[in-house]
N, C-alpha and C positions, 0 to 999 in steps of 0.2 A: 848848394847847402839846403834848398830847401827840397832837391831828390832825395838825397840822403837819409832826411827827416824820416820823409815820406816813407823811404822802404823804413826805418829803422820801425817807425807805425807797423807797419804789416806785416812785419816780421813778430813782432810782441805780438800781435791779434794774432797771426796761425800760431805763436807759441801757447799761446793762450788756450785755442780751439782742440789746442793735439792733448790737453790735460782731461782727463775726467772729472765729472764733477765733484767729487767727493778731494782727490787734487786739491783745484780749485777751489772750493772754499776753507781748505789747508794753507793754502796758498796765501790767502786772503786773509786770514783767521790772523796768518802770523806776522804782515803786515800791519795790518792791523794793531799788533802787540808791539809792534815799532816802531807807532805811530805815523808810519807811513800809508796815512788813509786814501790817498789818490791811488797809491796800489792794490791800495785792500779795496776801494769801490769797482775799479777795472776790472780785479778778479771776480767780484760777488755778479760783474756786470755780464762777462763772460760766460758766467751761465745762464743765467736769463736767457744771453740771445742762445745759447744752444737749447733753449727748451725746457729748461727744468725752473720751477719756484718753488716755495716752501714760505709759512710764515714767517720760518727763523733765516733765511735768505734776507726778505726782503728787512726784516729788524736789523740783519747785519750790512745792510745795506744802506738803511736812513741811519747807523748809529756815523758810517763811514762820513756822510754824506754832514751829519752834523759837527762833525770833529772840524771840517772843513768850510761850515759856519753857512753854509746851502742851507740851510731852513726850506723853502720850498721843497726841493729834492726828499730832505730829512723825512717833513710834514707826508707826502706821494707816501714814502714806502713804508710808512708806520701804521698810513693808511691803510695801505698792502697788503702789508703781516692779518691789520684785523678785519681784514674783511674774510682771510682763509681761516684766523681762530678767532675769532669773537672775545674770549677772556683771554687774551691776552695778556698779561699784567704788565709786564716787563714797559711791552709796543703800545700798554694807552699811558703808559706813567712816562712814557718817553717824548710820544705825544702832547701828552698836554706840559710837556717842560719847552719844547718844540715851540706851540705853539703863542705862550709868553714871548720870543725875540718876533713876532711876527707886528706891524706894524699897523698892522684894521684891530680898531676893537670895534667889532659886529653886534647888538645886543638882538639876543635870541627872541623869535615872536613868541607868547606864552602859547603850551601845547597842552590840550584837554589830556586830562589827566590818565585816562583808560586809554590814550593812544600811547603814553610817555611809559605805561605798563606795558604793554601788548611791545612794542619798542625793546626793552629792557629784558623780559623775557626771552623773544626771539633772541636777541642777541647772547644770552645766556651761555652759548651753545654753539658749536659750528654744525653745520647740515652735514657732515662724517657723526659730530655726538650725539644728534637729536636721531638720528635713524638707528642708532645702539639702543636708544632711548626708548624709538618702537619697538624695535627687534624684543627686548628685555618687556614690553607691557604685552606683546602680542605672546610669550608662552609664560608669562603667568594669566593673563587670560583664559590661554587652550587649559591650563590645570586646575585654575579656577571652575571653567565649564563640567572635566573630569570629575570632578568632585562634586557639584548641581547635579548629574546626569547619569553616576552610575554610587553615593551612597547611599545608604540607607538609613542614615540617621537624619531625624528631621532638624536638629540645633544646627548641623555641619552645613546642610541643603540652605538652611538659610540663611547662614552666612557665606555660605559662597556665591549664594544672590545678590546678594547685598553690595560684595567685595567685586563680584565682576558689572555691578552698575557703576561704582567710582572708576573700576582699572578702564572703563568703556569711555567712560569724559577725561580722563587722563588719556586713553589712545587719541582722542579727538582734539585736543588742545595739544598732545603731542604731534600730531600729525597737518595741524595749523599751525606751528610754529618751523618744522621741519623744512612745511615748502618756504615760509617765507624767509628761513634763513636762509634757501638755497636759492632765491630768488634776488633776493639782497646781495647773494656773492659774485650771483651770473652777469648783474646788469651794471651797463654804465653810463649813470647818471649825475656821476660824480667827479666834480676834478679838485686841480690844485692850480694855482695861479704860482706859475713857476719863469716867468720877467720881473726884473727887480721892479716896474711899475707896470701898470693893464686901467689903459682910456675904454671903458664901457659905456658901450657906443646904443645910439634910439635906436636904430636901424640898421641894419646885415650891409652897412655902405662905410670905406675911410673914411666921406665926406657928413656924413651925420653928425646931429647935434651931438656932442660928451656928458654921460649923464652922470657919469662920477669916476672916483679910480680906485685902483685898488692894488695891492702889492704883493710882495712873494710871500707864499704860503700861507694865502687866505685864501678857503674850500668853496667851491662853489655847487648848485645843482644846474645841471642841463635840462634842460625844459625841449629841445626841438633843437635840429641844428638844420642847415641850408649852406650848401655851397663848402664855402672856407671858413663857416660863420655857426656858431653857436648861442641860443636864446637861453642869457644863463639867471640863476636866480639867490639871492643871495640871504641869509641869516635873515635878517632884518625885515624880509618882502620886497628889497628894490629888483628888479631886473633891466635886464639889456642885453645888447649882443656884442662877445667881443671874438676876435679872431681864436682858430682854432691851434695855431702856432703856442698862444699864446697860457692856453693853459694845458696842463696834461690830464687825462682821463685816469680816475684811478683802478 
């Protein structure tokens, strides 16, 4: 019986990988529409396993897991969608909804206003979006420079000089946001607890003292790794060590 099940699983996997990402996406969407959330998740995961990813794909996968009440995996995929598309409103709303299903209530440490403002500004657009803004500002700067040096009208030259200074400042801000957004999208220093219950240890040893308990869906920050252990912190400032098998990096 086990051999038959293994053969059927293998045939199913081969069948999925034989299809194009577009066909798999359609297959997943059709399965989701029929309330076959396991089949939908399998199709979406097959696309990821083939090396393709997108914000919409992670969003759909998050929805499929949410409908299965796999809230940890749902949160993980909504977070991944927002990494690629920070202004993805539907993903953010669903993430907030999924977070209400988690058990841990962790108080956020107060954040300096300027840091919060900078983080919000950086998250306004994706790295690609900020690159587009940079190109538009560079084109505008080039036009202003042409007017500044070629115009014989004093008023227009004065206006173009003032506008050039303003655009130059905007360019600096946009460049900083583009760099910060790109770094954020490519760093892997956050993870989601994907096991029902996680015991946080005081040191990277299974026999060390238990510090606290976390549950599925909680987001943690990764400070460092040591073998099969991550040193993590949570929003209220508590830190500890967890096994790499019990969290999944965003």
